[in-house]
Each structure stands twice: as C-alpha cells, then as structure tokens.
C-alpha positions in Angstrom: 4.3 -9.7 -14.2 6.1 -9.4 -11.3 8.3 -11.6 -9.2 8.3 -12.3 -5.9 10.8 -14.8 -3.1 9.6 -16.1 -0.1 6.5 -14.8 1.8 6.6 -11.2 3.6 6.0 -10.1 7.0 4.0 -6.9 6.5 3.1 -3.5 8.7 0.3 -1.9 8.8 0.1 1.3 5.9 0.3 3.7 8.8 3.6 2.3 10.3 5.5 2.6 6.4 6.8 6.2 6.9 6.8 9.3 9.5 5.6 11.6 7.1 3.0 14.8 7.6 0.9 14.0 4.7 -0.4 10.7 4.1 1.7 9.0 1.4 4.4 11.7 0.6 7.5 9.8 1.6 9.6 12.6 3.7 12.9 11.0 3.1 13.0 8.0 0.4 16.9 7.5 0.3 16.8 7.2 4.4 13.7 5.1 4.2 14.7 2.6 1.9 18.7 3.1 1.3 17.8 3.7 -1.9 20.9 5.2 -3.9 20.1 7.9 -5.9 23.7 9.0 -6.7 24.8 5.9 -8.9 23.7 3.5 -11.4 26.0 1.1 -10.1 25.3 -2.3 -8.0 21.3 -1.6 -8.2 21.5 1.8 -7.2 18.5 4.2 -8.8 20.2 7.6 -10.2 18.2 9.0 -12.4 14.5 7.9 -10.8 14.6 9.2 -7.8 11.2 11.7 -8.7 9.6 8.8 -10.4 9.9 6.2 -7.6 8.6 9.1 -5.1 5.4 10.0 -7.3 4.5 6.4 -8.2 5.5 5.9 -4.1 3.3 8.4 -3.2 0.4 7.2 -5.7 0.6 3.6 -4.3 -1.0 4.7 -1.3 -3.4 6.5 -3.0 -4.5 3.3 -4.5 -4.8 1.7 -1.2 -6.4 4.5 0.4 -9.0 4.5 -2.4 -9.4 0.6 -2.0 -9.6 1.1 2.0 -12.1 3.8 1.8 -14.4 1.4 -1.2 -14.4 -1.4 1.3 -15.5 0.7 4.2 -18.0 1.8 2.4 -19.0 -1.7 1.3 -18.8 -3.1 5.0 -20.9 -0.1 6.4 -25.1 -0.9 5.5 -26.3 -1.2 2.0 -28.0 2.6 1.5 -31.7 2.8 0.7 -32.7 2.7 -2.9 -35.1 5.3 -2.3 -32.6 8.1 -0.3 -29.3 7.2 -2.2 -30.0 5.6 -5.4 -26.3 6.0 -6.6 -25.0 4.8 -3.1 -26.8 1.6 -4.0 -25.1 1.1 -7.5 -21.6 1.8 -6.2 -22.3 -0.5 -3.5 -23.5 -3.3 -5.9 -20.4 -2.2 -7.7 -18.0 -2.6 -5.3 -19.3 -5.6 -4.3 -19.4 -7.5 -7.1 -15.4 -6.6 -7.8 -14.8 -8.1 -4.5 -16.8 -11.2 -5.3 -14.7 -11.7 -8.5 -11.7 -11.0 -7.1 -11.8 -12.7 -4.1 -15.0 -14.9 -2.7 -17.8 -15.9 -5.0 -21.0 -16.2 -4.0 -24.7 -17.0 -5.6 -26.2 -14.3 -3.8 -27.8 -10.7 -4.9 -27.3 -9.5 -1.3 -23.7 -10.0 -1.1 -24.4 -10.5 2.7 -21.7 -13.2 3.0 -19.7 -11.8 1.3 -19.5 -8.9 3.5 -18.9 -10.9 6.6 -15.9 -12.7 4.5 -14.4 -9.5 3.2 -14.0 -8.5 7.1 -11.5 -10.9 7.5 -9.0 -9.7 4.3 -5.8 -9.2 5.6 -4.3 -6.5 3.0 -7.2 -4.4 2.3 -7.6 -3.1 5.9 -4.3 -1.1 5.1 -1.3 -3.5 4.5 1.9 -1.7 3.0 5.1 -1.9 5.2 8.2 -1.0 4.2 11.3 -2.8 3.2 15.1 -2.4 4.1 15.9 -1.2 0.6 14.9 -0.5 -2.6 17.2 -1.3 -6.1 17.0 -0.3 -9.4 18.8 -2.6 -11.6 18.5 -4.9 -14.4 21.2 -8.0 -15.3 22.2 -11.0 -13.4 22.4 -10.5 -9.6 22.4 -11.9 -6.1 21.6 -10.5 -2.5 24.0 -11.0 0.3 25.0 -10.2 3.9 27.0 -8.2 5.5 28.5 -11.7 6.3 28.9 -12.7 2.9 32.1 -12.8 1.1 32.5 -10.1 -1.4 32.2 -11.7 -4.5 33.7 -8.5 -5.9 37.2 -8.6 -3.9 40.3 -10.0 -6.5 42.6 -9.3 -3.9 41.2 -11.9 -0.8 38.1 -13.5 -2.1 37.3 -14.4 1.9 36.6 -11.2 3.0 33.7 -10.3 4.0 31.5 -7.4 2.6 31.5 -5.8 5.8 35.2 -5.4 5.8 35.3 -4.5 2.1 32.3 -2.1 2.1 32.4 -0.9 6.1 30.8 2.0 4.7 27.1 0.5 4.1 24.9 -0.1 6.9 22.1 -1.9 5.1 21.3 -5.4 5.7 21.7 -6.5 2.5 23.7 -5.7 -1.2 23.0 -6.6 -4.9 25.9 -7.4 -6.5 25.7 -7.3 -10.7 28.2 -9.4 -12.9 29.3 -8.8 -16.4 27.8 -11.7 -18.7 31.3 -12.4 -19.2 31.8 -13.7 -16.1 29.0 -16.1 -15.6 31.1 -18.8 -16.1 33.1 -18.1 -13.2 32.6 -20.6 -10.2 32.9 -18.0 -8.0 29.9 -16.1 -9.0 27.4 -19.3 -8.9 23.9 -18.8 -8.0 23.3 -15.3 -9.4 20.1 -14.6 -11.4 18.6 -12.8 -13.4 14.7 -12.2 -12.4 14.4 -9.0 -14.6 13.0 -9.9 -17.8 10.5 -9.4 -20.8 7.6 -10.2 -18.0 8.9 -9.7 -14.5 9.1 -5.9 -14.1 9.9 -6.0 -10.5 10.7 -8.4 -8.0 11.1 -9.0 -4.0 13.2 -10.8 -2.2 11.7 -11.0 1.5 14.2 -12.6 3.0 16.1 -10.0 2.6 13.9 -7.6 3.0 14.1 -5.3 -0.7 12.3 -4.3 -3.8 13.8 -4.4 -7.4 12.4 -2.4 -10.2 14.0 -3.9 -13.6 15.6 -0.7 -15.3 13.2 -1.3 -18.4 10.0 -1.0 -16.2 11.4 2.7 -15.0 12.4 3.4 -18.7 9.1 2.8 -19.9 10.6 -0.1 -21.7 7.8 -2.0 -21.0 3.6 -1.2 -21.1 3.9 -0.1 -17.8 2.9 3.6 -17.3 4.5 6.1 -15.3 1.7 7.8 -13.0 -1.8 6.4 -11.8 -3.5 9.8 -12.2 -2.7 10.5 -15.7 -3.3 7.1 -16.6 -7.1 7.3 -14.9 -7.7 10.3 -18.0 -6.4 8.0 -20.6 -8.8 5.1 -20.0 -11.1 4.2 -22.6 -14.4 2.2 -22.6 -13.6 -1.2 -22.8 -10.2 -1.4 -21.6 -9.2 -4.3 -19.6 -7.9 -3.2 -16.3 -4.4 -4.8 -17.0 -4.0 -2.2 -20.2 -3.8 0.6 -17.4 -0.8 -1.1 -14.9 1.4 1.4 -12.9 4.7 1.6 -11.4 2.5 2.2 -8.5 0.8 -0.9 -8.6 4.2 -2.6 -8.7 4.8 -0.6 -5.1 1.5 -2.6 -3.8 2.0 -5.9 -5.7 5.7 -5.9 -4.0 4.7 -5.4 -0.6 2.1 -7.7 -0.3 3.0 -11.2 -0.7 3.5 -14.8 -2.4 2.4 -15.4 -5.9 0.6 -18.6 -6.6 0.7 -20.9 -9.3 -2.3 -19.9 -12.4 -5.5 -22.0 -12.8 -7.6 -22.4 -15.9 -11.6 -21.6 -15.9 -11.4 -24.9 -15.1 -9.4 -25.3 -12.4 -7.1 -27.4 -13.9 -3.4 -26.1 -13.2 -1.7 -23.7 -16.3 1.6 -24.1 -17.9 3.9 -21.9 -19.7 5.6 -23.0 -23.4 8.8 -24.3 -21.4 6.4 -26.4 -19.1 6.7 -24.4 -15.5 3.8 -23.6 -14.1 2.2 -19.9 -15.2 1.8 -17.6 -12.1 -1.5 -16.2 -11.3 -1.2 -12.8 -12.8 -3.8 -10.8 -14.2 -7.5 -10.5 -14.0 -8.9 -13.3 -15.6 -6.3 -15.9 -13.2 -7.1 -14.2 -10.1 -10.9 -14.9 -11.2 -10.2 -18.5 -11.7 -8.1 -18.5 -8.8 -10.7 -17.1 -6.4 -13.2 -19.3 -7.8 -11.6 -22.6 -6.6 -9.4 -21.4 -4.3 -10.5 -18.2 -2.5 -8.0 -18.5 0.2 -5.4 -18.1 -2.0 -7.1 -15.3 -3.9 -7.0 -13.4 -0.3 -3.2 -14.1 -0.3 -1.7 -13.1 -3.8 -0.5 -10.0 -5.0 -2.5 -9.6 -7.7 -6.0 -9.6 -6.4 -5.1 -6.7 -4.5 -3.4 -3.9 -6.8 -6.5 -5.4 -9.2 -8.7 -3.8 -6.7 -6.8 -0.9 -5.3 -6.6 0.0 -9.3 -10.5 -0.3 -9.5 -11.0 1.3 -6.8 -9.2 4.3 -7.7 -10.0 4.2 -11.6 -13.6 5.1 -10.4 -14.7 6.7 -13.1 -15.5 3.3 -14.6 -17.2 -0.4 -13.6 -14.5 -2.5 -13.6 -16.6 -5.4 -11.7 -15.5 -7.7 -15.0 -12.1 -6.8 -15.7 -12.8 -3.9 -18.3 -13.8 -0.9 -18.1 -17.5 -0.8 -18.3 -19.9 3.2 -17.9 -20.7 3.7 -14.6 -24.2 3.1 -14.4 -26.6 6.5 -13.3 
C-alpha cells in the first residue's frame, strides 16, 4: 500500500528531466534535492543506485502503457492480416475495461472513445521538488517554520538555522522518547507494515519508507528482473516493484475502497480501506469510473500489465498469451 496526502499537480513526462536518454536521470540529487551523503533527516544514503534504476524503470513502465494505449486507440487490426495484433488489441482493451471504464460491448468502440480522455496515460510523470528515504515519526516544514531541533532558541526559523538549505521543505525525524514533547505535536508516522511510500503534495515531496528500500517488504527491487520470475496464475500484486512506487506516488489521490456490491470497505479498526490492488480498482471502475481514472493504483497496475507483456493480465492474474 501507499500513503498519499493532498491532490497532485502533475506535469507531462517529457518535462520531468532534462536528459539525452529518456527515463535515465542525469542528476537525481540535483533534480530532486535528494541527499545521498547521510541518513540523517530523511536522507537516502546507500540507495542511490536503487533509486536511479527504479526511477528509470518507472519511465519504461509508463512508456509501455503509452505504447499500448496508442495501439488500442488506433484502428483495430484486420484478423486476416494481423491475427496476433487482434489478440493484443483485445487483450489491452480487456485490461483497460477492467481498470478504467467497463462496458458491455465486444467491439470496445465506446471504450476507445473514453480512453482518449484518460489524463495520466497520455504521459504524466511530473517531478516533485524533493525525495526522502526515511522511517519514523516526522513532519514536513517550510523554511519559515520554527526549527523543532533548535535547543537554543525555539522561535528561530529553519531559514536561519539552516541557511545553506535551498529546498522548499524539510523532513525532520524525532526519537520515540520525544513524542510526548508538546513542541513535537502533529508529527506523524506514515510508514508502517502496509505503507511503502507516501507523498505530501503540498510540499511536493515523496518519501520512500526504509523497509521498502531495504527489501523488508514484498516489494521487489527491479521491474526488469521481476519480469523473468512471473509464473502462470500469479496475481499481478505479487510482482510489485519500487518502479511501481514512483508511478503511484506521482499520479494523484487514493480513494476509499468499495466491495463487489458497491458498499464501502472498512479496516478492522473501522477506518475506510483505501483502493489498493486489482480487485479494489475493478470495483471502483465498475461503480465510480471517474474515480478509477484518478486513482494511482489503476495507472500503476495498467503500466505493470503492459510492461509484463509476456502474460495476459486482463483478469488480474498472469495468463498465457493466446497465439
């Protein structure tokens, strides 16, 4: 799962980085003010190669989604001339239909029209201002905010105590034994067993939870390696990667989940369940397609399904390709 706060303002993928090779960041620290020198204050020391690789793979997955979308929007191939093309066209259509806009038609004509209006699959992956890697209690702060770590003068702002910083926001972690300090009120801990990364769009900052980067969750490191380990019958959720985290955290807003009858789903503690995973997205698309078209998991699932093109994922599980 992921954790997203506030709605995103997104930029076209082509504007995300200034590089000669699409999807390969020339200077990740410069683009995202990500710190690879120290683990203090939510830095990413030791994860530079992993973040660069997964970021590049996120572009690859989005490109696979765009290519498939363009193929589907184009005229359907003629069966006598391109039988495999017809099978691919139908496979893409069934996947789009499940995740975004269900229709009770076999020719997908109305779905084609609707797909043209999808916002994110036309190439949206805009850069945040900052990337962090951290776990523990934290709070995002502006340069004008008081510095909670300043023991000499609690009224001094971050711009005074850290004049060398040029990022628009900082992530301060605090020890567990300081949680009761009123000065540290409103800190929170978005990371946890089910939260792998989170975005605070008001600060334009993505944080990857350390358990995710340190392979302590079921999220795999690279999407290219994972493609070779898929077996028939695998749920697509079994093959999540850090590249998928990038795509998810860029897209937008998580909605509350509903069941197969359209009823709200709740967690054991009574909180609303979020629309994560294939089944929840299918339910969301069935009853509220407008929300499915704005929720991150729909886009990351479609990108994964199109990148893992050695299988048919139109029902959420790996099925052999028809030939």
